[in-house]
C-alpha positions as CSV (number, residue, x, y, z in Angstrom):
1,M,-57.8,-47.4,-18.2
2,K,-55.2,-46.1,-19.7
3,C,-54.4,-42.5,-18.3
4,R,-52.1,-39.6,-18.7
5,L,-50.4,-37.6,-16.1
6,V,-49.2,-34.2,-16.1
7,F,-47.0,-33.1,-13.4
8,G,-45.5,-29.4,-12.3
9,S,-42.4,-28.5,-10.9
10,K,-41.4,-24.6,-9.5
11,T,-38.4,-26.3,-7.1
12,H,-36.7,-28.5,-9.2
13,D,-35.3,-28.3,-12.7
14,V,-35.0,-30.6,-15.8
15,E,-31.6,-32.4,-13.9
16,S,-32.7,-32.5,-10.6
17,L,-36.1,-34.3,-12.0
18,H,-34.8,-36.7,-14.3
19,K,-31.9,-37.5,-11.4
20,E,-34.3,-38.3,-8.4
21,L,-36.9,-40.1,-11.0
22,A,-33.6,-42.1,-12.8
23,T,-32.9,-42.6,-9.4
24,C,-36.2,-43.9,-7.2
25,L,-37.4,-45.7,-10.6
26,G,-33.5,-47.5,-10.9
27,V,-33.6,-46.9,-14.6
28,T,-31.8,-44.2,-17.1
29,F,-33.8,-42.1,-19.0
30,E,-32.4,-40.9,-22.7
31,A,-31.1,-37.5,-22.8
32,R,-33.1,-35.4,-26.1
33,E,-33.3,-32.5,-27.6
34,G,-36.9,-30.4,-28.8
35,L,-37.6,-27.4,-30.2
36,Y,-40.7,-28.1,-28.8
37,R,-40.6,-29.5,-25.8
38,G,-37.9,-26.1,-24.8
39,G,-34.4,-27.4,-25.2
40,D,-32.8,-30.0,-23.9
41,Y,-35.4,-32.9,-22.2
42,Y,-35.5,-36.8,-21.0
43,R,-37.6,-39.7,-22.1
44,L,-38.4,-43.1,-20.4
45,R,-40.3,-45.8,-22.2
46,M,-41.0,-48.3,-19.4
47,E,-41.1,-51.9,-20.0
48,T,-44.8,-51.6,-18.5
49,G,-45.8,-49.0,-21.4
50,E,-45.9,-46.4,-19.6
51,N,-43.6,-43.2,-20.8
52,V,-42.3,-40.6,-19.2
53,S,-41.1,-37.1,-20.0
54,I,-39.3,-34.7,-18.4
55,Q,-39.1,-30.7,-20.2
56,N,-39.4,-27.1,-19.7
57,N,-42.8,-25.4,-20.0
58,R,-41.7,-23.0,-22.1
59,E,-40.5,-23.9,-26.0
60,L,-38.1,-22.3,-27.4
61,E,-40.1,-19.5,-29.5
62,D,-41.5,-19.2,-25.3
63,E,-44.9,-20.2,-26.1
64,L,-45.7,-22.3,-22.7
65,A,-46.5,-26.2,-23.3
66,E,-49.1,-26.0,-20.8
67,E,-50.6,-22.7,-21.1
68,A,-53.4,-23.7,-18.7
69,F,-50.1,-23.5,-16.0
70,P,-47.7,-21.1,-16.7
71,D,-46.5,-20.6,-13.0
72,F,-45.0,-24.0,-13.3
73,P,-41.3,-24.0,-15.2
74,F,-40.7,-27.9,-15.4
75,L,-43.8,-31.0,-16.3
76,I,-43.5,-34.4,-15.8
77,Y,-45.8,-36.4,-18.3
78,V,-46.4,-39.8,-17.4
79,S,-48.7,-41.3,-20.1
80,G,-50.7,-45.2,-20.4
81,T,-50.2,-46.1,-16.8
82,N,-52.8,-47.6,-15.6
83,D,-51.4,-47.0,-11.7
84,P,-51.9,-42.9,-11.6
85,E,-51.6,-43.2,-7.8
86,V,-48.8,-44.8,-7.7
87,W,-47.1,-41.8,-9.7
88,K,-49.4,-39.3,-7.9
89,D,-47.5,-40.9,-4.6
90,R,-44.5,-41.3,-5.8
91,I,-44.3,-37.6,-7.3
92,V,-46.4,-35.2,-5.3
93,N,-45.1,-37.5,-1.5
94,Q,-42.7,-39.8,-1.4
95,L,-39.6,-37.3,-3.7
96,A,-42.0,-34.2,-3.4
97,I,-40.6,-33.2,-6.4
98,G,-43.5,-31.4,-8.1
99,E,-47.4,-30.7,-7.8
100,F,-50.2,-32.9,-9.9
101,L,-52.0,-30.9,-12.5
102,R,-54.0,-33.0,-14.5
103,Q,-55.6,-36.5,-15.3
104,K,-57.0,-37.5,-18.3
105,E,-57.9,-40.7,-19.4
């Protein structure tokens, strides 16, 4: 079953999160800009069908993208994954760039 995961970071900004994940995965993220994503963000659409987005938790109008997690200024979304444990291990343990916040199926 495909899942959507949310990770938060207090220690890395959007740029450093994107660089660390890109290096780990051996891929190139697409730089994007959007008001509801807090300005500059990065997106990756993988051949496996998984999508990864790295963004600010505050939108440009200063509203939280994830109200349940106000203490995390930066977010990583992974959607369409059949392997949530791989992503959790990669982001939390291997790279140590974020904390696991939520999983929805």
